[in-house]
Structures are given as structure tokens and as C-alpha cells.
N, C-alpha and C positions, 0 to 999 in steps of 0.2 A: 379568337377562334383559330386563326392561322397558327398561333403559337402552340395551342393545345394539339392541333393536328400534326405539326411537325414533331412535337414531343412524342406523340404516339408512334409516328413513323420511325423516329430514331430508336425507340424502345423495341419496336417490332424487329428491326435488324439485329438489335442486341439479343433478342430472343432466339432467332434461328441461327445466330452465330454461336450461342452458348446453350443450345437445347440439350435436354436430357434424353435418355433412351430407356425403353422398357423391353423386355425380351420378346413378348408376343401378345397378340390379342385374338379373340375368337373371330372366325369368319363372319358370323352373324353381326358382330359389332362393327366389323369393317364395312359391311354392306350399308349399315345405317350411317356411318361416317361419310362414305362415298355419296350417298343420297343427299345428305345435308351440304356437303361440299359442292355438289353440282348446283343445288338450289342457290347457294350464296354466290357462286361464280355467275350464274345466269342473271342474278339480280344486281350484282355490284360491279363486275368486271367492265372496264371502260371500252372494250371491243365486243359488242353484242354477237357479231357473227362468229368470232373466234370462241366466245363463251359457249355457243351452241355446238360447235365442233368438239370442244372439251367435254361437254355434257354427254354427247353421243358416245364418245370414246370411253368415258368413265362408266357409262351404263354397260357397255360391252365388257369392261373389266369387272364390274360388280357381278355380272352374270357368271363369271368364271370362278368367283369365290365360293368356297364350300362352307356352309354355315357352321357345321360341327367340327371343323378343323382349325387348328391354330395357325396364325401367320406371323412371322417375325416382323416386329415394328419397322426395322430398318428396310426390310424388303418391301413392306407395304408403302412406306413414304417414298422410297426410291421409285417404285413402280408408278405411283400417282404423279410424282414430279416429272418423270420421263414422259408420261402421257401429256401433261400440261405444257411442258417445254416444247415437245414435238409439234404441238398445235399452234404455239404462239411465239416461240423463240424469246420469251419474256423472262429475263433472269430475276425480275422482282417477284413474279408469281411463285409463291413458295408454300408447300405443305409440310408441316413439321410437328413433332411431338415434344411437349414440355409440360409435365404435370403441374409443377409449382406455378409457372406463369399462367397456365390455363386457369387454375383456381383463382389467381389474382384477377385475371380478366373477367371471370365469372362474377366477381364482386363489383366490377365496373366502378372501381374507386381509383380515380386518376392520381390522388395523393399517394396511395399505397404503391401504385405502379412507379411513380416518379421516385419515391423513396427507395424502393428495391433497386431500381436502375442506378440511382446515385451512389448507393453503397457499393454496388458491384464495380462501378467504374472509378470510384474513389481509390480503390485498391490498385488501379493501373494508371493513376494520375489523370483520369478522364481522357485517356487516349493520347496525351502528350508524353510520348515515350522518351524522347531525348531532345534536349536543347544544348548545343555545343558550339564552341568557337574552335574551328579546325585551323590547321596550319595556314599561314598567310591571311589570317583574318577572314576566313570564309565561315559564315554562319550556317548551322545545320539545324533544321527542325524536323524531327521524325514524328508525324502525327498519324496515329492508327485509327482514329475515329473522330467524326464531327459530332461530339457528344452534345447533349442538351445544353442550349445556350446559357441558361441560368447557372448551370453547374460548372461550366468550363471557362466562362468569360474571364474571370480573374486569373486563372491558370494561363490562358493564352496571352493575356496582357503581360504577365510576368515573362513569358517566352519572348514576346515582342521587344520588351525592354532589354533582354539579354542579347537579342540580335541587332539592336538599334545601331550599333557602331560598326557593323560588319561592312566589308568592302564588296561582298557578294553574298547571296543567300541561296541555299538549297532547301527545298521542302520535299521531304520523302513521304509520298502517299502510296507506296508500293503495296501495302497491306491495309489500306484504308477503305473499308466497305461502305462509307457514306454516313448518313445520320441526319442531323438537324440542319435544315437549310439556312436558318438564322445564323448558326455558327459559321457556316461557309461564307456568308456575306460579311460577317464580322471580321473574319480573317482577311478577306479580300480588301476591306477598307484600309488596312495598313499599307497595302502594296499598290493601290490604284489611286491616282489623282481624282479629284472631284469630277472632272470631265470624263475620265475613263470609267469611273465607277457608275455614273448615271447614264452613260452611253450604252450600257448593257441592261438586260432585263433584271429588275430588282423586285422581290416579293415582300420583303420584310423591313428593310432599313431605309428610312426616309432621310431627307437632307439634315433635319435636326439631329437625328441619331448619328448620322455620319460625322457631323461636326463634333458631337460629344465623344465619339471614338477617337477622332484625331486629337482632341483636346486632352484625352486621358493619358497621352504619352507624348510630350513635346519633343523628346529626343528621337522619336520614331519617324520623324518626317523624312529622313534619308532613305527609309525603306521604299519610298515611292520611286527612287532613282537607281538603286543599286542593281547590278545584274541579278536576275532571278531565274532559277531553274527548278522545275518540278519533276520528280521521279515517279514513273508509273510502272505497274506490274500487273500480274494476273489478279491480284486482290484489289485493285483500284476500281471502285464501283460507285454508282449513284451520285450522291452529293460530292464525292471526291472527283468524279468525272466532271461534274458541273463546275467545280473550282478550276480544273484544268482548262475546260472550255472557255471560261471567262478570261482567264489569264492569257491563253493562246490567242483568242479572237481580238483582244484589246491590243495585242502586240507587246504586252508588258513583259512577258517572259517566254522561256523555251521549255518544251516538254521533252524529256529524255527517258527512254525505257521501251516498254512493249505496248502494243495497241490494247486498249481496254475493251470491256465486254459491250458497253453501250446500254446503260441503265438510266433512262431519263424519266421514268414514271415515278409517281408517288402514290401512297395509299396508306393502309393500316392493317393491323392484324385482327382477325376475328376468331373467337373461340368456337369450336365445333362440338365434339363429344369426346369423352374418355381421355382427356389430356391432349387432344389434337387441335391444332390451330392452322389457319391459312392467312398468309399475307396477300391481299388482293390490291393491285394497282387500280386506282379510280380516276386518276388524272395524269396529264402529261402527254397527250396525243401529239401536241405540236413540238415536243422536245427535239432539238436538232441532234441529240446524241443517242436517242433510243434506237437500239438495234444497229447502231453505227459505231459508237465508241469514239475514243480520242486517238487520232493518229499522231504519234510523237513527231516533233521536229527532227529528232535524231533517234532512230530505232536501234536498240541494242539489247543484248541479253539483260534480263532483269537483275541478275547478280552483278553485272558490270555497270549498271546505270549510275551509281554514285561516283565511281572512278571516271566514267565518261564525262559527267558534269564537272568534276574537279579539273579534268584536263581542259575542257572548254574555257573554264574560268581562268586557269593559270596561263594558258596560251594567250588569252586576251590581255592579261596583266603584263605578260612579257612584251607583247607588241606595243603596249602603250607606256611602258615604264622608262623614265629617263634617270632615275636614281640608281647609281651603280651598286650600292649596298643592297637595296631592295631587289634589284634585278638578280643579284647572286642568290638571294633567298628563293625567288620565284623559280629560277633554273634548277636549284637543288630539289625543290618539291616536284618540278616537272619530271626530273629523273626518276623520282620515287613512283609517280603515277604511271609513267611509261613502262617501268619495270614490272609493275603489277599487271598492267594490261597485256604486255608482251608475253609474260610467263615463260621466260626462256628455259628450255630444258637442255642442260649441258650434259655432255657424256660423262660416264663414270670415270673415265681416264682423267679427264680434266679435274673432276671433283676430288678424286683420290690423291691428286698431286698436291692438294692443300692440306690433307690429313696430317695430324700429328699434335704433339704437345708444344705449346708456345709459352713465352714468358708471362709473368704476372698472373699465373694460374689459369690461363686460357688454353683450350684445346679445340681442335676442329675435327669433326667426325662425319663420315658418310653413313646415313641411316636410311634404308629403303630408297636409295638413289636420290636422296636429298642431303644437302650439306647443312651442318649445324654448328653453331658457335656455342661452346660450353664453358662454364666456370662454376665448379661445384661450390666454392666458397661463397660466391655471390648468388647461389641457387639459380643459375642462368642456364637455360637450354633453348636457344633461339634458332629457328629455321632461317636459313639465309636465302634471300631472293636475289637473283642475278640481275645486275644492271648491265654488266658485260661479262667477259670470261674471267675477269680477275677482281671485280668490284661488286660488293654485295650489301644488301640491306638486312639488318637483324630484325626480322619481322615481328617478333614477340617482345622486343625491347622498346617500349613506347614511353618511357619516363619523360623523354624530351619531345614527344610528339611522334606521330607515325612517320617512319622513314628517316628519322634524324639520328639513328645509331647505325653505323656502317663499319665494314672492314674491307680494306683493300690489300690484296696480296701482291707483293713486289717480287723482285728477283732474289735468288740465293737465300730462300727461306725467310725473307723479311716480310713484314706486314705492318699495317697501321690501323688502329681504331680511330674512328672519327665520330664526334658528337657535335651536332649542330645546336648551338645554344641560342640561336636567334640573332644575336649581335655578332657572333663569330663562330668559326668551326674549330673546336679543340681537337688535338690529335695526340695519340699515345703510340709510340713505336712498339712493335712486338717482334720477337725473334723465335724462329722455330728451333726446338731443342733436338729433334731427331729427324 
């Protein structure tokens, strides 16, 4: 029953994340919808007193509706959601329109619901948007949804196998709006030891299932020990916040990004009338994150969170490294990260001093106060990011990894291209022609 419930929960978020719209409805229809909405909230919402406040305010709103006049659907849903949120501050409580999903809910056929959801999310790899090995063996998982457990389990297992040999892992949940609690617990099992895992509240996965997850990937055992960083943003919500909470409270990893909204409730969607539905939270009063959210260990702008995590990882690698060759690679990557974070703005006078035609078909141009490295034969036009006043990263040239293609301007019109090949840095001298 729990599995069915969380499946409906995940699907509900899918619905109002991908809802359709219709131009307008009659005021008389809106009145009937508001009446049914009030009835459902009074009977199902987990906070009875707040439900009464919502019902009173919705009644005041319905009395302002004019029966024979049209009202835009977006205006209608926005008005109702504003009333409900003002009374509850509950981000889960959501009124929305979606005709196709409404008709599916009317059939009350869970198999059809699951099938529609699976096909929709198959097209985006069930929320697993990216699995990548970054420079210096940092693993990155970008997960945009805790999709239904049955659908995503094998996809996540493949992702874990890809990350298994990483020296550190970053999980990007910046636009993950939640979903299936079983999927959240499945992912946690790879990163938490048995003691850490069962020292937290579990709803779905027992000791037998935990052992089975561990046994499904023998090479993944290192994931319990590698440095772990979770990225948060304005879109991190519900089950994604629960994942952050468990990792943070266990001391297993660090959260970097912005404070989250605080969605600890769970519930399901209910069909009302004329294509309108409502997601009503029915449990989660004791949730430690409801209305509070996750406060990151390091707060930073959402768009800088990945760089900030990489900086923390590389700084730790540098402080612990005794291998001179590896240390050189770490310091190289540290330069790249710091350059992007610093975003140095050099004067046009400095930039223009590098302009001109160079040997080997290269040229350097100032365009809109930015410096570019150009090679028409190689179809290359790469914006240069300053490390210092004479040393730059070719930002769009990532054949050898981000930050591994650079140019350094020397005296008397001399310059040199550098390519970090991992085992060594190859250099090619350039000479300015004019």
C-alpha cells in the first residue's frame, strides 16, 4: 500500500509540473469547482484548523465570481493557490488544471496512470539527466526527479556503477522537485553505511532490501566513504529535501547552494471538476523540514553551487596529496575553478593589447569587452576567462576537459597555447604577426 501511495505522490508532482492550460472557464463552473475544492480540503487536509480558514476564504472568493462571465484558467488557479498558500504556507497544497490527467484520474486506473507517467519520464531518462566523470576523478550525478522506484531503479544502478570509482561525488538536486520516497531511500543506501542508514527514519527499505542493494553493485562500496556534496537550489523540494536532510544529519555529506522551501508533507492528487485537480497533503505533521527547509552547510548562489563544491573538493585534495604529479593536476584545476568564481573583469586597454593575428592561424579579438581566441580553420571561437592579466582559459574549448585549453601572453608579442593532457601539459608557441 505504501508503494502505491508513493507512486501516486510522485505522479501528482509530475502532473502539476507538466500541467496543461485552457484559456478560460465560466464563472458558474468556477463556483462549483471552488465548492468541491473546499469540501475536499475540509475532509482531507492534515491541518483541520487551517482547512477551515481556507474554506472561509475560498467562500469569500466564490462570492466575488460572476456566474455569466468568463475567467482565465491561469488567473483562477493563481488566485486559489494564493489563498491556500497565504493560509498555510504549504508548498505541497496545489490547485492545478490538466485535462488529460484529470480524465485518467477519473478512470481510477493505477495501471494507466503508471504507464502514462513511465512513458513521459522515459523520454528524460527517468530524471537521471547526467552522470559524468569530471576532471580529477570527481563524479557528478544530476538528478532532476525521484521517479517511481520500479521505473528508475536500474537506471540509478547504472549511474552508481559509473560513479563507483570516483574520488569524490557531487549530486545535483537544484531542480529536483521530489517524487517517490522509495527512490530516495534506494539512492541513500549507496552512500550510507548500514549503521548510518538505519540510524535515520526509514519507511520503505528494510535490512534485507538494504543488503540486496549493496549486493547489486560490489564495486560501489567506496561510495560510502568518498567525499559527498549535494547541490540545492530554488527547485529542490519534498523528497529531494528529505535526501538532503538524511545526508546532512548523518554527517555523511555537505550541502552547498541555497536554502530550500521546506516541503515535508506527503499526499496525493484528487480530481475535482472540468479538468481541475488538487494535491492535498494528508501526512507529515512531524516532518523536521516542513516550513523550515534545508539550510546548506555552505550557502552560495544557485548558479555557483557546482563550482563551489568542486573548489571544496580540490582544496581538500591539494591539502592531502603527497604525489607531486597528481598535485600539479589538482593545482591546475584549482586555477580553473578560482578563475570562474572570481570572474575577473579586465580593462579594455589590457584586452586590446593582446588583439591581433598570430601564427598557426590563430587570432585574438575583443568583442563586447570580452577577449576571444579564434581559429577559422579549426572552426574555433572561444571566450577567454582570465586567470590573471596575461593568462586565460579558452572556455568553449573542452575537448580535453573544462579548463584544460589555455593561452598565456608573454612579452614582445609572444604567446603560448597550453593543453593539459592529464599526464603532461603540451605547449605550442605563438607569435603575433602585427
